[in-house]
N, C-alpha and C positions, 0 to 999 in steps of 0.2 A: 504494500500500500504506500502510495506517495504522499508526501506532505502537501496539503492544499491550504493555502494561507487565506484567512478571512481578512478582507480589506475594509470592511464596513458596508460592502455592497451585497451582503448576504450571499456569499459565494456557495454554489452548490457543492456539497461534499466537503466543505471546509472542516479541517481537523486541527488547525493551529492558528495562532496569531502572529507567529514569526517563522521566517524561512531558515533553512539550514545556513545559508550564506549570511543572513543577518545575525544569527547567533554567533557564527565563527568570527565575524567582524567585531562584534561586541566583546567576545572572549579575547581575541587577539589584542585589542586595545587595552585590556586589563591584565595581560600576561597570564591568562588562564589556559591551561593545557586541556586538551580533549582528545578523544579517540578518533577512530575512523568515521567517515560519513555515515556508515551503516549503524555504528554504535551510537553516535550522537542523535541520529534520527530516532532510534528507539528511546533515547533519553528525552527527546522532545515529546514523544507520545506520552511517556510516563509523567513528565512535568505537566502536560496538558490535562491528564487525568486528574491530577491534584488541583490545578487551577479551576477546572470546570466543576469540581466538587464544592467550591466555595460559594457562599451567598453574596450576591452583589446588590447594590442599591439600584433603584429604578426597575424598569420592566424590559424584558426582551422586546426588540423592535417588532418581531413577528412571532407568532406562536410556533411556527414550523421551522425556524432557522436552526441549523445544526449545532451552533455554539451559543454560549451565554451572551456574547456580544456580537453585534451592536445592541445598545440599549437606549431606552427613552427615559427622560426625567432623571438624568444623572448630572450632578454638579461636582466638579473637582476644584478645590480652592476658590469656591464661590462663583465659578464660571460654568455655564451649561456645556455639556459635551454633546456635540451634534450626533444625531441618531445614525449617521453614516460614518462614524469615526471609531477607530480603535485607539483608545488613549495610550500615549507613550508610557504612562505609569503601569498600564496592564502589560505592555510588552516587556518592560523592565522586570516586572514580577515573574513573567514566564522565563526570562533569561536567568534570573536568580534561582527559580525552581529547577531549571536544567542544571545549573551549577550544583545544586544540592544532590541531584541524581548522579552527576559525575563524581562527587565526593563520597557517594554511598550513604548519604544521610537521609534518604527519602522516608517520609512518613508512610509511604505506600509499600515499603518493603516489609515482608513478613517478619515478625519477631521470632527469635529462636526460643 
């Protein structure tokens, strides 16, 4: 299964808010090491499982969209988030969740 990035346009089959290339650029800028594209792609899926399990403010833009975002009636720092926008703060949260997966600290990992 390929990564399909949600842009805010309610992309059919979307399963992530960030691309592999976007994550790698973010990680490279911070000196974060990561595995092969295949491994990182799996970690993106796991991170998205966690992100999508969270409760968000506002309402999903449509009932049938595949992911929690885009959303309506959301404010960040007092400013309205457009209903066709994926906020940068959400993308940063996904990057950090991927890093947690890379570090092996996922809350989704089974306990021994």
